[in-house]
DSSP file (Angstrom, degrees, kcal/mol; ACC not computed):
  #  RESIDUE AA STRUCTURE BP1 BP2  ACC     N-H-->O    O-->H-N    N-H-->O    O-->H-N    TCO  KAPPA ALPHA  PHI   PSI    X-CA   Y-CA   Z-CA
    1    1 A M              0   0    0      0, 0.0     2,-0.1     0, 0.0     0, 0.0   0.000 360.0 360.0 360.0 131.0  132.0   50.4   96.6
    2    2 A Q    >   -     0   0    0      1,-0.1     3,-0.7     2,-0.0     0, 0.0  -0.463 360.0-142.9 -74.6 144.1  131.2   51.3   93.0
    3    3 A K  T 3  S+     0   0    0      1,-0.2    -1,-0.1    -2,-0.1     0, 0.0   0.779  95.3  52.1 -77.2 -27.0  129.9   48.5   90.8
    4    4 A N  T 3  S+     0   0    0      2,-0.0    -1,-0.2     3,-0.0    -2,-0.0  -0.028  72.2 144.2-103.9  31.5  131.8   49.5   87.6
    5    5 A N    <   -     0   0    0     -3,-0.7     2,-0.2     1,-0.1     0, 0.0  -0.508  54.9-117.4 -66.9 131.8  135.3   49.8   89.1
    6    6 A P        -     0   0    0      0, 0.0     2,-1.1     0, 0.0     3,-0.2  -0.490  21.5-127.8 -68.8 142.0  137.8   48.8   86.5
    7    7 A K        +     0   0    0      1,-0.2    -2,-0.0    -2,-0.2    -3,-0.0  -0.765  52.7 143.7 -94.4  96.3  139.8   45.8   87.7
    8    8 A T        +     0   0    0     -2,-1.1     2,-0.3     2,-0.0    -1,-0.2   0.577  44.7  80.1-111.0 -14.3  143.4   46.9   87.3
    9    9 A E        -     0   0    0     -3,-0.2     2,-0.4     2,-0.0     0, 0.0  -0.751  64.7-144.4-101.7 144.3  145.1   45.3   90.3
   10   10 A K        -     0   0    0     -2,-0.3     2,-0.4     2,-0.0    -2,-0.0  -0.859  10.6-170.2-107.4 141.5  146.2   41.7   90.5
   11   11 A F        -     0   0    0     -2,-0.4     2,-0.3     2,-0.0    -2,-0.0  -0.937  10.9-158.8-132.9 107.1  146.1   39.7   93.7
   12   12 A D        +     0   0    0     -2,-0.4     2,-0.3     2,-0.0    -2,-0.0  -0.682  12.9 176.1 -92.5 138.9  147.9   36.3   93.7
   13   13 A I        -     0   0    0     -2,-0.3     2,-0.5     2,-0.0    -2,-0.0  -0.977  24.8-131.4-135.7 153.0  147.1   33.5   96.1
   14   14 A R        -     0   0    0     -2,-0.3     2,-0.3     0, 0.0    -2,-0.0  -0.887  27.7-174.9-104.0 134.5  148.4   29.9   96.4
   15   15 A L        -     0   0    0     -2,-0.5     2,-0.1     4,-0.0    -2,-0.0  -0.929  24.6-118.3-127.8 150.0  145.8   27.2   96.8
   16   16 A S     >  -     0   0    0     -2,-0.3     4,-2.5     1,-0.1     5,-0.2  -0.400  37.6-106.0 -75.2 165.2  146.0   23.5   97.4
   17   17 A L  H  > S+     0   0    0      1,-0.2     4,-2.4     2,-0.2     5,-0.2   0.892 122.8  52.3 -59.2 -40.2  144.5   21.2   94.7
   18   18 A E  H  > S+     0   0    0      2,-0.2     4,-2.3     1,-0.2    -1,-0.2   0.900 109.1  49.2 -64.4 -40.6  141.6   20.5   97.0
   19   19 A E  H  > S+     0   0    0      2,-0.2     4,-2.5     1,-0.2     5,-0.2   0.912 110.7  50.7 -65.2 -41.8  140.9   24.2   97.5
   20   20 A Q  H  X S+     0   0    0     -4,-2.5     4,-2.7     1,-0.2     5,-0.2   0.933 111.2  47.8 -61.0 -45.7  141.0   24.8   93.8
   21   21 A E  H  X S+     0   0    0     -4,-2.4     4,-2.3     1,-0.2    -1,-0.2   0.906 111.7  50.3 -63.1 -41.7  138.6   22.0   93.1
   22   22 A L  H  X S+     0   0    0     -4,-2.3     4,-2.5     2,-0.2    -1,-0.2   0.921 112.8  46.2 -62.1 -44.9  136.2   23.3   95.8
   23   23 A I  H  X S+     0   0    0     -4,-2.5     4,-2.8     2,-0.2     5,-0.2   0.903 111.6  51.3 -66.8 -41.6  136.3   26.8   94.4
   24   24 A R  H  X S+     0   0    0     -4,-2.7     4,-2.4    -5,-0.2    -1,-0.2   0.913 111.6  48.0 -61.4 -42.1  135.8   25.6   90.8
   25   25 A L  H  X S+     0   0    0     -4,-2.3     4,-2.0    -5,-0.2    -2,-0.2   0.946 113.8  45.8 -64.2 -48.2  132.8   23.5   91.9
   26   26 A A  H  X S+     0   0    0     -4,-2.5     4,-1.0     1,-0.2    -2,-0.2   0.908 112.8  51.1 -62.0 -42.1  131.2   26.4   93.9
   27   27 A A  H ><>S+     0   0    0     -4,-2.8     5,-2.4     1,-0.2     3,-0.6   0.914 109.3  50.0 -62.1 -42.9  131.9   28.9   91.0
   28   28 A S  H ><5S+     0   0    0     -4,-2.4     3,-1.3     1,-0.2    -1,-0.2   0.863 105.4  57.3 -65.9 -33.8  130.3   26.5   88.5
   29   29 A M  H 3<5S+     0   0    0     -4,-2.0    -1,-0.2     1,-0.3    -2,-0.2   0.765 111.7  42.8 -66.2 -24.3  127.2   26.2   90.8
   30   30 A Q  T <<5S-     0   0    0     -4,-1.0    -1,-0.3    -3,-0.6    -2,-0.2   0.235 114.3-118.8-103.8  12.5  126.9   30.0   90.6
   31   31 A S  T < 5S+     0   0    0     -3,-1.3     2,-0.3     1,-0.2    -3,-0.2   0.901  76.2 111.4  52.3  48.2  127.5   30.1   86.9
   32   32 A T  S   <S-     0   0    0     -5,-2.4    -1,-0.2    -6,-0.1    -2,-0.2  -0.887  72.2 -92.2-139.7 170.7  130.6   32.3   87.3
   33   33 A S     >  -     0   0    0     -2,-0.3     4,-2.8     1,-0.1     5,-0.2  -0.474  35.4-114.5 -81.6 157.4  134.4   31.9   86.9
   34   34 A P  H  > S+     0   0    0      0, 0.0     4,-2.8     0, 0.0     5,-0.2   0.891 118.1  53.4 -57.4 -38.6  136.6   30.9   89.8
   35   35 A T  H  > S+     0   0    0      2,-0.2     4,-2.6     1,-0.2     5,-0.2   0.940 111.2  44.3 -62.5 -47.2  138.2   34.3   89.7
   36   36 A S  H  > S+     0   0    0      2,-0.2     4,-2.9     1,-0.2     5,-0.2   0.907 113.4  52.0 -63.9 -41.0  134.9   36.1   89.9
   37   37 A F  H  X S+     0   0    0     -4,-2.8     4,-2.6     2,-0.2     5,-0.2   0.944 111.7  45.5 -60.2 -48.4  133.7   33.8   92.7
   38   38 A I  H  X S+     0   0    0     -4,-2.8     4,-2.6     2,-0.2     5,-0.2   0.929 114.5  48.7 -61.4 -45.7  136.9   34.4   94.7
   39   39 A R  H  X S+     0   0    0     -4,-2.6     4,-2.3    -5,-0.2    -2,-0.2   0.941 113.3  46.5 -60.8 -48.2  136.6   38.1   94.2
   40   40 A Q  H  X S+     0   0    0     -4,-2.9     4,-2.2     1,-0.2    -1,-0.2   0.927 115.7  44.9 -60.8 -46.2  132.9   38.3   95.2
   41   41 A Q  H  X S+     0   0    0     -4,-2.6     4,-2.5    -5,-0.2    -1,-0.2   0.875 112.3  51.7 -68.4 -37.0  133.4   36.1   98.2
   42   42 A A  H  X S+     0   0    0     -4,-2.6     4,-2.5    -5,-0.2    -1,-0.2   0.900 110.0  49.2 -65.7 -40.3  136.5   38.0   99.4
   43   43 A V  H  X S+     0   0    0     -4,-2.3     4,-2.6    -5,-0.2    -2,-0.2   0.926 112.0  48.1 -65.4 -44.3  134.7   41.3   99.1
   44   44 A V  H  X S+     0   0    0     -4,-2.2     4,-2.2     1,-0.2    -2,-0.2   0.924 113.0  48.5 -61.2 -44.5  131.7   40.0  101.1
   45   45 A A  H  X S+     0   0    0     -4,-2.5     4,-2.4     2,-0.2    -2,-0.2   0.906 111.7  49.5 -63.0 -41.8  134.1   38.6  103.8
   46   46 A A  H  X S+     0   0    0     -4,-2.5     4,-2.4     2,-0.2    -2,-0.2   0.916 110.3  49.9 -64.1 -43.4  136.0   41.9  103.9
   47   47 A Q  H  X S+     0   0    0     -4,-2.6     4,-2.7     1,-0.2    -1,-0.2   0.897 110.7  51.0 -61.7 -39.7  132.8   43.9  104.3
   48   48 A T  H  X S+     0   0    0     -4,-2.2     4,-2.8     2,-0.2    -2,-0.2   0.931 110.1  48.3 -63.8 -46.5  131.7   41.6  107.1
   49   49 A V  H  X S+     0   0    0     -4,-2.4     4,-1.6     2,-0.2    -2,-0.2   0.926 113.6  47.4 -60.2 -45.0  135.0   41.9  109.0
   50   50 A I  H  X S+     0   0    0     -4,-2.4     4,-0.6     2,-0.2    -2,-0.2   0.927 112.9  48.9 -63.0 -45.1  134.9   45.7  108.7
   51   51 A H  H >X S+     0   0    0     -4,-2.7     3,-1.1     1,-0.2     4,-0.5   0.930 111.0  49.6 -60.3 -46.3  131.2   45.9  109.8
   52   52 A E  H 3< S+     0   0    0     -4,-2.8     3,-0.3     1,-0.3    -1,-0.2   0.790 112.5  48.0 -65.8 -27.0  131.9   43.6  112.8
   53   53 A N  H 3< S+     0   0    0     -4,-1.6    -1,-0.3    -5,-0.2    -2,-0.2   0.491 109.0  54.1 -92.2  -3.0  134.8   45.7  113.9
   54   54 A N  H << S+     0   0    0     -3,-1.1     2,-0.3    -4,-0.6    -1,-0.2   0.374  98.9  69.6-109.1   2.0  133.0   49.0  113.5
   55   55 A R     <  -     0   0    0     -4,-0.5     2,-0.3    -3,-0.3     0, 0.0  -0.853  62.6-160.1-117.4 156.8  130.0   48.2  115.7
   56   56 A F        -     0   0    0     -2,-0.3     2,-0.4     2,-0.0    -3,-0.0  -0.962   9.1-140.4-135.9 154.2  129.8   47.8  119.4
   57   57 A V        -     0   0    0     -2,-0.3     2,-0.3     0, 0.0    -2,-0.0  -0.933  16.5-167.8-116.7 135.4  127.4   46.2  121.8
   58   58 A V        -     0   0    0     -2,-0.4     2,-0.0     1,-0.0    -2,-0.0  -0.891  22.5-114.4-121.1 153.4  126.5   47.6  125.2
   59   59 A S     >  -     0   0    0     -2,-0.3     4,-2.4     1,-0.1     5,-0.2  -0.261  35.7-102.4 -75.3 169.5  124.7   46.1  128.1
   60   60 A D  H  > S+     0   0    0      1,-0.2     4,-2.4     2,-0.2     5,-0.2   0.908 124.5  51.1 -59.3 -41.9  121.2   47.3  129.2
   61   61 A E  H  > S+     0   0    0      1,-0.2     4,-2.0     2,-0.2    -1,-0.2   0.922 110.5  47.7 -63.8 -43.9  122.8   49.1  132.1
   62   62 A Q  H  > S+     0   0    0      1,-0.2     4,-2.3     2,-0.2    -1,-0.2   0.888 111.2  51.7 -63.9 -38.7  125.4   50.8  129.8
   63   63 A W  H  X S+     0   0    0     -4,-2.4     4,-2.7     2,-0.2    -2,-0.2   0.907 107.9  51.5 -65.2 -41.3  122.6   51.8  127.4
   64   64 A Q  H  X S+     0   0    0     -4,-2.4     4,-2.3     2,-0.2    -1,-0.2   0.899 109.9  49.9 -62.4 -40.3  120.5   53.3  130.2
   65   65 A I  H  X S+     0   0    0     -4,-2.0     4,-2.4     2,-0.2    -1,-0.2   0.927 110.9  49.5 -63.2 -44.3  123.6   55.4  131.3
   66   66 A M  H  X S+     0   0    0     -4,-2.3     4,-2.9     1,-0.2     5,-0.2   0.918 110.6  50.2 -61.2 -43.1  124.1   56.6  127.7
   67   67 A E  H  X S+     0   0    0     -4,-2.7     4,-2.0     2,-0.2    -1,-0.2   0.913 109.8  50.6 -62.5 -42.1  120.4   57.5  127.4
   68   68 A R  H  X S+     0   0    0     -4,-2.3     4,-0.5     2,-0.2    -1,-0.2   0.930 113.7  44.8 -61.0 -44.8  120.6   59.5  130.7
   69   69 A V  H >< S+     0   0    0     -4,-2.4     3,-0.9     1,-0.2    -2,-0.2   0.927 115.2  47.0 -66.1 -44.7  123.6   61.4  129.5
   70   70 A L  H 3< S+     0   0    0     -4,-2.9    -1,-0.2     1,-0.2    -2,-0.2   0.777 111.7  51.3 -69.3 -26.2  122.3   62.1  126.0
   71   71 A N  H 3< S+     0   0    0     -4,-2.0    -1,-0.2    -5,-0.2    -2,-0.2   0.478  83.8 113.5 -91.9  -2.4  118.9   63.2  127.3
   72   72 A R  S << S-     0   0    0     -3,-0.9     2,-0.1    -4,-0.5     3,-0.1  -0.355  81.2 -96.0 -65.7 149.6  120.3   65.7  129.8
   73   73 A K        -     0   0    0      1,-0.1    -1,-0.1    -2,-0.0    -2,-0.1  -0.439  48.0-104.0 -64.8 137.7  119.7   69.4  129.1
   74   74 A A        -     0   0    0     -2,-0.1     2,-0.3     1,-0.1    -1,-0.1  -0.353  32.5-124.5 -65.4 141.6  122.5   71.0  127.2
   75   75 A K        -     0   0    0     -3,-0.1     2,-0.6    -2,-0.0    -1,-0.1  -0.632  17.0-125.8 -84.2 144.7  124.8   73.2  129.3
   76   76 A T        -     0   0    0     -2,-0.3    -1,-0.0     4,-0.0     0, 0.0  -0.815  18.7-159.3 -88.4 127.3  125.4   76.8  128.1
   77   77 A L     >  -     0   0    0     -2,-0.6     4,-2.9     1,-0.2     3,-0.3  -0.879   1.1-164.1-109.7  99.4  129.1   77.4  127.8
   78   78 A P  H  > S+     0   0    0      0, 0.0     4,-2.7     0, 0.0     5,-0.2   0.870  86.8  49.5 -55.1 -44.0  129.5   81.2  128.0
   79   79 A N  H  > S+     0   0    0      1,-0.2     4,-2.2     2,-0.2     5,-0.1   0.899 113.7  46.5 -64.5 -39.0  133.0   81.4  126.5
   80   80 A L  H  > S+     0   0    0     -3,-0.3     4,-2.7     2,-0.2     5,-0.2   0.922 112.0  50.7 -67.5 -43.9  132.1   79.1  123.6
   81   81 A R  H  X S+     0   0    0     -4,-2.9     4,-1.6     1,-0.2    -2,-0.2   0.919 112.0  48.0 -59.0 -43.9  128.9   81.2  123.0
   82   82 A K  H  X S+     0   0    0     -4,-2.7     4,-1.0    -5,-0.2    -1,-0.2   0.914 112.7  48.4 -63.2 -43.4  131.0   84.4  123.0
   83   83 A R  H  < S+     0   0    0     -4,-2.2     3,-0.4     1,-0.2    -2,-0.2   0.896 113.8  45.9 -65.2 -41.2  133.6   82.9  120.6
   84   84 A L  H  < S+     0   0    0     -4,-2.7    -1,-0.2     1,-0.2    -2,-0.2   0.742 106.9  58.6 -76.0 -22.4  131.0   81.6  118.2
   85   85 A S  H  < S+     0   0    0     -4,-1.6    -1,-0.2    -5,-0.2    -2,-0.2   0.727  95.9  75.9 -80.7 -20.4  129.0   84.8  118.1
   86   86 A G  S  < S-     0   0    0     -4,-1.0     2,-0.2    -3,-0.4    -3,-0.0  -0.351  88.9-102.8 -84.3 169.0  131.9   87.0  117.0
   87   87 A S        -     0   0    0     -2,-0.1     2,-0.2     2,-0.0    -1,-0.1  -0.610  31.0-139.0 -90.0 154.5  133.3   87.1  113.4
   88   88 A D    >   -     0   0    0     -2,-0.2     3,-1.5    -4,-0.1     4,-0.5  -0.624  28.8-101.3-106.1 168.4  136.4   85.3  112.5
   89   89 A D  G >  S+     0   0    0      1,-0.3     3,-1.2    -2,-0.2    -1,-0.1   0.861 122.0  55.0 -57.9 -37.7  139.2   86.5  110.2
   90   90 A W  G 3  S+     0   0    0      1,-0.2    -1,-0.3     2,-0.1    -3,-0.0   0.624  96.7  66.3 -75.3 -10.6  137.9   84.4  107.3
   91   91 A D  G <         0   0    0     -3,-1.5    -1,-0.2     1,-0.2    -2,-0.2   0.627 360.0 360.0 -80.0 -12.8  134.5   86.1  107.6
   92   92 A K    <         0   0    0     -3,-1.2    -1,-0.2    -4,-0.5    -2,-0.1   0.457 360.0 360.0 -85.0 360.0  136.0   89.4  106.5
């Protein structure tokens, strides 16, 4: 995400009085505005959710299977080799 993105979009949320007070207090503790505080925290939370949903965990047994498969000698595929060795229409 670029740091100098212009902020052109508006995102409205409704908060209870207690939530507003909590956010104002936290924002003041970080010497920022409530809007900046909410934006910064929302972006961090969104990045975390995306990161957690884009990684996967495998067991030791699954990892060993993956290593065995990845470390196998590559197979030669004659038809693929023949196709890739010739020229294509866009090479002309």
